[in-house]
TIVO-2410 file (N, C-alpha, C; in nm, 3 decimals):
# residues 120
REC num residu      c1      c2      c3 atome chaine
REC   1      M   1.504  14.323   5.503     N      A
REC   1      M   1.464  14.373   5.372    CA      A
REC   1      M   1.513  14.275   5.265     C      A
REC   2      L   1.427  14.247   5.174     N      A
REC   2      L   1.461  14.155   5.068    CA      A
REC   2      L   1.561  14.219   4.973     C      A
REC   3      W   1.647  14.136   4.915     N      A
REC   3      W   1.749  14.183   4.822    CA      A
REC   3      W   1.686  14.259   4.705     C      A
REC   4      S   1.574  14.209   4.652     N      A
REC   4      S   1.510  14.275   4.537    CA      A
REC   4      S   1.458  14.414   4.576     C      A
REC   5      N   1.410  14.431   4.699     N      A
REC   5      N   1.366  14.563   4.744    CA      A
REC   5      N   1.484  14.661   4.752     C      A
REC   6      L   1.597  14.612   4.800     N      A
REC   6      L   1.717  14.696   4.810    CA      A
REC   6      L   1.766  14.738   4.672     C      A
REC   7      V   1.767  14.644   4.579     N      A
REC   7      V   1.809  14.674   4.442    CA      A
REC   7      V   1.713  14.774   4.378     C      A
REC   8      N   1.582  14.756   4.401     N      A
REC   8      N   1.481  14.847   4.347    CA      A
REC   8      N   1.498  14.987   4.405     C      A
REC   9      K   1.521  14.998   4.536     N      A
REC   9      K   1.542  15.130   4.599    CA      A
REC   9      K   1.664  15.199   4.540     C      A
REC  10      R   1.770  15.124   4.518     N      A
REC  10      R   1.892  15.182   4.460    CA      A
REC  10      R   1.866  15.231   4.318     C      A
REC  11      A   1.790  15.153   4.241     N      A
REC  11      A   1.757  15.192   4.103    CA      A
REC  11      A   1.673  15.320   4.103     C      A
REC  12      I   1.577  15.330   4.195     N      A
REC  12      I   1.495  15.451   4.206    CA      A
REC  12      I   1.584  15.569   4.244     C      A
REC  13      G   1.674  15.549   4.342     N      A
REC  13      G   1.765  15.655   4.384    CA      A
REC  13      G   1.854  15.703   4.271     C      A
REC  14      D   1.906  15.609   4.193     N      A
REC  14      D   1.991  15.645   4.078    CA      A
REC  14      D   1.912  15.726   3.976     C      A
REC  15      R   1.788  15.686   3.952     N      A
REC  15      R   1.702  15.755   3.856    CA      A
REC  15      R   1.671  15.897   3.904     C      A
REC  16      K   1.645  15.912   4.032     N      A
REC  16      K   1.614  16.045   4.088    CA      A
REC  16      K   1.738  16.135   4.084     C      A
REC  17      E   1.855  16.080   4.110     N      A
REC  17      E   1.978  16.159   4.100    CA      A
REC  17      E   1.998  16.207   3.956     C      A
REC  18      Q   1.971  16.122   3.860     N      A
REC  18      Q   1.984  16.160   3.719    CA      A
REC  18      Q   1.885  16.270   3.684     C      A
REC  19      Q   1.762  16.257   3.732     N      A
REC  19      Q   1.661  16.361   3.706    CA      A
REC  19      Q   1.704  16.494   3.769     C      A
REC  20      A   1.757  16.488   3.891     N      A
REC  20      A   1.804  16.609   3.959    CA      A
REC  20      A   1.918  16.674   3.882     C      A
REC  21      K   2.012  16.591   3.837     N      A
REC  21      K   2.126  16.642   3.761    CA      A
REC  21      K   2.079  16.709   3.632     C      A
REC  22      T   1.990  16.646   3.560     N      A
REC  22      T   1.937  16.703   3.436    CA      A
REC  22      T   1.867  16.836   3.464     C      A
REC  23      F   1.788  16.840   3.570     N      A
REC  23      F   1.718  16.963   3.608    CA      A
REC  23      F   1.818  17.075   3.637     C      A
REC  24      L   1.920  17.046   3.717     N      A
REC  24      L   2.018  17.149   3.755    CA      A
REC  24      L   2.098  17.199   3.635     C      A
REC  25      I   2.130  17.110   3.542     N      A
REC  25      I   2.199  17.152   3.419    CA      A
REC  25      I   2.111  17.250   3.342     C      A
REC  26      K   1.980  17.223   3.336     N      A
REC  26      K   1.887  17.313   3.267    CA      A
REC  26      K   1.878  17.448   3.337     C      A
REC  27      Q   1.912  17.451   3.466     N      A
REC  27      Q   1.911  17.576   3.543    CA      A
REC  27      Q   2.042  17.653   3.529     C      A
REC  28      G   2.138  17.598   3.452     N      A
REC  28      G   2.264  17.667   3.427    CA      A
REC  28      G   2.381  17.619   3.510     C      A
REC  29      L   2.362  17.517   3.592     N      A
REC  29      L   2.473  17.463   3.670    CA      A
REC  29      L   2.549  17.361   3.587     C      A
REC  30      Q   2.675  17.339   3.623     N      A
REC  30      Q   2.758  17.243   3.552    CA      A
REC  30      Q   2.799  17.131   3.648     C      A
REC  31      V   2.804  17.009   3.596     N      A
REC  31      V   2.841  16.894   3.677    CA      A
REC  31      V   2.992  16.896   3.704     C      A
REC  32      V   3.027  16.882   3.830     N      A
REC  32      V   3.167  16.869   3.868    CA      A
REC  32      V   3.195  16.723   3.904     C      A
REC  33      E   3.108  16.666   3.985     N      A
REC  33      E   3.127  16.527   4.028    CA      A
REC  33      E   2.993  16.471   4.076     C      A
REC  34      Q   2.980  16.339   4.066     N      A
REC  34      Q   2.859  16.271   4.113    CA      A
REC  34      Q   2.901  16.157   4.205     C      A
REC  35      N   2.828  16.142   4.314     N      A
REC  35      N   2.852  16.035   4.412    CA      A
REC  35      N   2.994  16.037   4.466     C      A
REC  36      F   3.035  16.151   4.518     N      A
REC  36      F   3.166  16.164   4.582    CA      A
REC  36      F   3.161  16.093   4.717     C      A
REC  37      H   3.253  15.998   4.736     N      A
REC  37      H   3.261  15.922   4.862    CA      A
REC  37      H   3.390  15.956   4.934     C      A
REC  38      C   3.380  15.967   5.066     N      A
REC  38      C   3.499  15.980   5.149    CA      A
REC  38      C   3.464  15.923   5.286     C      A
REC  39      R   3.558  15.929   5.379     N      A
REC  39      R   3.534  15.869   5.510    CA      A
REC  39      R   3.422  15.938   5.587     C      A
REC  40      Y   3.384  16.058   5.547     N      A
REC  40      Y   3.278  16.131   5.617    CA      A
REC  40      Y   3.140  16.106   5.561     C      A
REC  41      G   3.133  16.048   5.443     N      A
REC  41      G   3.003  16.020   5.383    CA      A
REC  41      G   3.005  16.038   5.233     C      A
REC  42      E   2.888  16.059   5.178     N      A
REC  42      E   2.873  16.073   5.033    CA      A
REC  42      E   2.802  16.204   5.001     C      A
REC  43      I   2.843  16.264   4.892     N      A
REC  43      I   2.772  16.380   4.837    CA      A
REC  43      I   2.716  16.336   4.702     C      A
REC  44      D   2.585  16.348   4.688     N      A
REC  44      D   2.519  16.299   4.567    CA      A
REC  44      D   2.569  16.371   4.442     C      A
REC  45      L   2.562  16.504   4.444     N      A
REC  45      L   2.603  16.583   4.328    CA      A
REC  45      L   2.686  16.702   4.373     C      A
REC  46      I   2.792  16.729   4.300     N      A
REC  46      I   2.868  16.852   4.320    CA      A
REC  46      I   2.859  16.926   4.187     C      A
REC  47      M   2.800  17.045   4.194     N      A
REC  47      M   2.775  17.125   4.075    CA      A
REC  47      M   2.848  17.258   4.088     C      A
REC  48      S   2.871  17.321   3.974     N      A
REC  48      S   2.935  17.451   3.971    CA      A
REC  48      S   2.835  17.552   3.916     C      A
REC  49      E   2.829  17.667   3.983     N      A
REC  49      E   2.749  17.778   3.933    CA      A
REC  49      E   2.847  17.886   3.890     C      A
REC  50      P   2.887  17.884   3.763     N      A
REC  50      P   2.996  17.970   3.714    CA      A
REC  50      P   2.975  18.120   3.736     C      A
REC  51      L   2.852  18.167   3.724     N      A
REC  51      L   2.827  18.310   3.737    CA      A
REC  51      L   2.863  18.365   3.875     C      A
REC  52      T   2.853  18.281   3.976     N      A
REC  52      T   2.881  18.327   4.113    CA      A
REC  52      T   3.005  18.260   4.173     C      A
REC  53      N   3.080  18.185   4.091     N      A
REC  53      N   3.198  18.112   4.140    CA      A
REC  53      N   3.163  18.030   4.264     C      A
REC  54      T   3.054  17.955   4.254     N      A
REC  54      T   3.003  17.878   4.368    CA      A
REC  54      T   3.002  17.730   4.335     C      A
REC  55      L   3.052  17.651   4.430     N      A
REC  55      L   3.034  17.506   4.423    CA      A
REC  55      L   2.908  17.474   4.503     C      A
REC  56      V   2.822  17.395   4.443     N      A
REC  56      V   2.695  17.361   4.505    CA      A
REC  56      V   2.697  17.212   4.538     C      A
REC  57      F   2.686  17.181   4.666     N      A
REC  57      F   2.681  17.043   4.713    CA      A
REC  57      F   2.534  17.007   4.728     C      A
REC  58      V   2.491  16.905   4.653     N      A
REC  58      V   2.348  16.875   4.642    CA      A
REC  58      V   2.317  16.738   4.703     C      A
REC  59      E   2.221  16.737   4.793     N      A
REC  59      E   2.168  16.613   4.848    CA      A
REC  59      E   2.035  16.586   4.777     C      A
REC  60      V   2.020  16.467   4.720     N      A
REC  60      V   1.897  16.429   4.649    CA      A
REC  60      V   1.821  16.330   4.737     C      A
REC  61      R   1.695  16.362   4.764     N      A
REC  61      R   1.612  16.275   4.849    CA      A
REC  61      R   1.481  16.244   4.778     C      A
REC  62      Y   1.432  16.123   4.801     N      A
REC  62      Y   1.306  16.079   4.743    CA      A
REC  62      Y   1.225  16.007   4.850     C      A
REC  63      R   1.098  16.038   4.856     N      A
REC  63      R   1.005  15.967   4.942    CA      A
REC  63      R   0.878  15.942   4.864     C      A
REC  64      K   0.826  15.821   4.879     N      A
REC  64      K   0.700  15.786   4.813    CA      A
REC  64      K   0.582  15.862   4.872     C      A
REC  65      S   0.591  15.891   5.002     N      A
REC  65      S   0.482  15.962   5.069    CA      A
REC  65      S   0.540  16.056   5.174     C      A
REC  66      K   0.454  16.143   5.225     N      A
REC  66      K   0.495  16.236   5.330    CA      A
REC  66      K   0.466  16.179   5.469     C      A
REC  67      K   0.441  16.050   5.474     N      A
REC  67      K   0.401  15.984   5.599    CA      A
REC  67      K   0.496  16.014   5.715     C      A
REC  68      Y   0.625  16.019   5.688     N      A
REC  68      Y   0.723  16.043   5.795    CA      A
REC  68      Y   0.792  16.179   5.779     C      A
REC  69      G   0.722  16.275   5.719     N      A
REC  69      G   0.777  16.409   5.708    CA      A
REC  69      G   0.824  16.449   5.569     C      A
REC  70      G   0.832  16.356   5.480     N      A
REC  70      G   0.869  16.390   5.343    CA      A
REC  70      G   1.018  16.389   5.318     C      A
REC  71      A   1.053  16.413   5.193     N      A
REC  71      A   1.193  16.401   5.148    CA      A
REC  71      A   1.281  16.509   5.207     C      A
REC  72      A   1.238  16.634   5.202     N      A
REC  72      A   1.322  16.744   5.252    CA      A
REC  72      A   1.347  16.729   5.402     C      A
REC  73      A   1.245  16.688   5.475     N      A
REC  73      A   1.258  16.672   5.621    CA      A
REC  73      A   1.353  16.559   5.657     C      A
REC  74      S   1.380  16.469   5.563     N      A
REC  74      S   1.469  16.357   5.592    CA      A
REC  74      S   1.616  16.398   5.594     C      A
REC  75      V   1.646  16.522   5.557     N      A
REC  75      V   1.783  16.572   5.564    CA      A
REC  75      V   1.799  16.633   5.705     C      A
REC  76      T   1.821  16.545   5.799     N      A
REC  76      T   1.828  16.581   5.941    CA      A
REC  76      T   1.955  16.660   5.972     C      A
REC  77      P   1.961  16.724   6.088     N      A
REC  77      P   2.085  16.792   6.127    CA      A
REC  77      P   2.207  16.698   6.126     C      A
REC  78      A   2.190  16.574   6.164     N      A
REC  78      A   2.302  16.479   6.159    CA      A
REC  78      A   2.347  16.455   6.015     C      A
REC  79      K   2.251  16.440   5.924     N      A
REC  79      K   2.284  16.421   5.782    CA      A
REC  79      K   2.351  16.547   5.727     C      A
REC  80      Q   2.303  16.664   5.766     N      A
REC  80      Q   2.364  16.789   5.722    CA      A
REC  80      Q   2.509  16.797   5.767     C      A
REC  81      N   2.537  16.758   5.890     N      A
REC  81      N   2.674  16.761   5.940    CA      A
REC  81      N   2.766  16.668   5.861     C      A
REC  82      K   2.715  16.550   5.825     N      A
REC  82      K   2.795  16.457   5.745    CA      A
REC  82      K   2.826  16.517   5.608     C      A
REC  83      I   2.727  16.582   5.547     N      A
REC  83      I   2.747  16.644   5.416    CA      A
REC  83      I   2.849  16.757   5.427     C      A
REC  84      K   2.837  16.838   5.532     N      A
REC  84      K   2.931  16.950   5.551    CA      A
REC  84      K   3.074  16.899   5.568     C      A
REC  85      K   3.093  16.795   5.648     N      A
REC  85      K   3.227  16.739   5.669    CA      A
REC  85      K   3.283  16.683   5.538     C      A
REC  86      A   3.199  16.613   5.462     N      A
REC  86      A   3.243  16.558   5.334    CA      A
REC  86      A   3.279  16.671   5.238     C      A
REC  87      A   3.201  16.780   5.238     N      A
REC  87      A   3.228  16.894   5.150    CA      A
REC  87      A   3.360  16.961   5.188     C      A
REC  88      L   3.384  16.980   5.317     N      A
REC  88      L   3.511  17.041   5.361    CA      A
REC  88      L   3.629  16.952   5.325     C      A
REC  89      F   3.611  16.821   5.337     N      A
REC  89      F   3.715  16.727   5.297    CA      A
REC  89      F   3.742  16.739   5.147     C      A
REC  90      Y   3.636  16.745   5.068     N      A
REC  90      Y   3.648  16.759   4.922    CA      A
REC  90      Y   3.727  16.885   4.887     C      A
REC  91      L   3.691  16.997   4.948     N      A
REC  91      L   3.757  17.125   4.920    CA      A
REC  91      L   3.904  17.123   4.961     C      A
REC  92      S   3.933  17.067   5.078     N      A
REC  92      S   4.073  17.065   5.124    CA      A
REC  92      S   4.157  16.968   5.042     C      A
REC  93      Q   4.099  16.856   5.003     N      A
REC  93      Q   4.170  16.756   4.922    CA      A
REC  93      Q   4.209  16.814   4.786     C      A
REC  94      R   4.123  16.897   4.730     N      A
REC  94      R   4.148  16.953   4.598    CA      A
REC  94      R   4.203  17.096   4.603     C      A
REC  95      K   4.223  17.146   4.725     N      A
REC  95      K   4.278  17.281   4.746    CA      A
REC  95      K   4.197  17.386   4.669     C      A
REC  96      I   4.065  17.381   4.690     N      A
REC  96      I   3.973  17.472   4.623    CA      A
REC  96      I   3.927  17.578   4.722     C      A
REC  97      E   3.929  17.702   4.677     N      A
REC  97      E   3.873  17.811   4.755    CA      A
REC  97      E   3.768  17.880   4.669     C      A
REC  98      C   3.645  17.877   4.714     N      A
REC  98      C   3.537  17.939   4.640    CA      A
REC  98      C   3.417  17.953   4.732     C      A
REC  99      N   3.312  18.013   4.682     N      A
REC  99      N   3.186  18.016   4.755    CA      A
REC  99      N   3.127  17.875   4.752     C      A
REC 100      I   3.057  17.840   4.858     N      A
REC 100      I   2.989  17.710   4.858    CA      A
REC 100      I   2.844  17.728   4.902     C      A
REC 101      R   2.763  17.630   4.862     N      A
REC 101      R   2.621  17.631   4.896    CA      A
REC 101      R   2.575  17.487   4.910     C      A
REC 102      F   2.481  17.464   4.999     N      A
REC 102      F   2.425  17.331   5.019    CA      A
REC 102      F   2.278  17.334   4.978     C      A
REC 103      D   2.246  17.261   4.872     N      A
REC 103      D   2.109  17.253   4.822    CA      A
REC 103      D   2.053  17.114   4.846     C      A
REC 104      V   1.921  17.106   4.847     N      A
REC 104      V   1.851  16.978   4.855    CA      A
REC 104      V   1.752  16.973   4.739     C      A
REC 105      I   1.756  16.863   4.667     N      A
REC 105      I   1.652  16.833   4.567    CA      A
REC 105      I   1.566  16.725   4.632     C      A
REC 106      A   1.442  16.761   4.661     N      A
REC 106      A   1.350  16.670   4.729    CA      A
REC 106      A   1.240  16.629   4.632     C      A
REC 107      F   1.227  16.499   4.612     N      A
REC 107      F   1.120  16.445   4.529    CA      A
REC 107      F   1.011  16.393   4.621     C      A
REC 108      E   0.894  16.452   4.611     N      A
REC 108      E   0.775  16.401   4.680    CA      A
REC 108      E   0.691  16.337   4.572     C      A
REC 109      Q   0.680  16.205   4.573     N      A
REC 109      Q   0.625  16.129   4.462    CA      A
REC 109      Q   0.704  16.168   4.338     C      A
REC 110      E   0.645  16.234   4.243     N      A
REC 110      E   0.717  16.272   4.121    CA      A
REC 110      E   0.743  16.422   4.113     C      A
REC 111      Q   0.708  16.495   4.217     N      A
REC 111      Q   0.726  16.641   4.219    CA      A
REC 111      Q   0.867  16.676   4.267     C      A
REC 112      L   0.944  16.747   4.184     N      A
REC 112      L   1.079  16.790   4.220    CA      A
REC 112      L   1.071  16.927   4.287     C      A
REC 113      N   1.131  16.938   4.406     N      A
REC 113      N   1.139  17.064   4.478    CA      A
REC 113      N   1.286  17.095   4.502     C      A
REC 114      W   1.330  17.211   4.455     N      A
REC 114      W   1.469  17.253   4.468    CA      A
REC 114      W   1.480  17.352   4.583     C      A
REC 115      H   1.549  17.313   4.688     N      A
REC 115      H   1.570  17.398   4.804    CA      A
REC 115      H   1.713  17.450   4.798     C      A
REC 116      Q   1.728  17.574   4.751     N      A
REC 116      Q   1.860  17.635   4.743    CA      A
REC 116      Q   1.900  17.686   4.881     C      A
REC 117      S   2.029  17.675   4.911     N      A
REC 117      S   2.078  17.714   5.043    CA      A
REC 117      S   1.993  17.652   5.153     C      A
REC 118      A   1.972  17.523   5.142     N      A
REC 118      A   1.884  17.452   5.236    CA      A
REC 118      A   1.940  17.453   5.379     C      A
REC 119      F   2.072  17.456   5.389     N      A
REC 119      F   2.138  17.468   5.520    CA      A
REC 119      F   2.273  17.530   5.500     C      A
REC 120      T   2.332  17.580   5.610     N      A
REC 120      T   2.461  17.648   5.600    CA      A
REC 120      T   2.564  17.580   5.687     C      A
***
């Protein structure tokens, strides 16, 4: 892969994460952290839903086409396990006890689809 393609993909990913964050804020969620990294992986967005005392761990995915199953389908069971391990690490590191939820924001072309409780 050419360096310019990699840089372009990262820029698109950053833009989609920003769009997802803006959308979730409009839905009443609050930003806790963005791009949390640990040895288990990365969590794109960590949001708070104050009304339900819930931390929402959000995976943001973008696909130009549905040729290989689309954005939501790209959150495979292996990817889900990595997100879950990273979320448990985050909670234990910060000694947080609350409700948790795993959401996926899937962009198919420019269409945003919010999958709440996408996996458990």
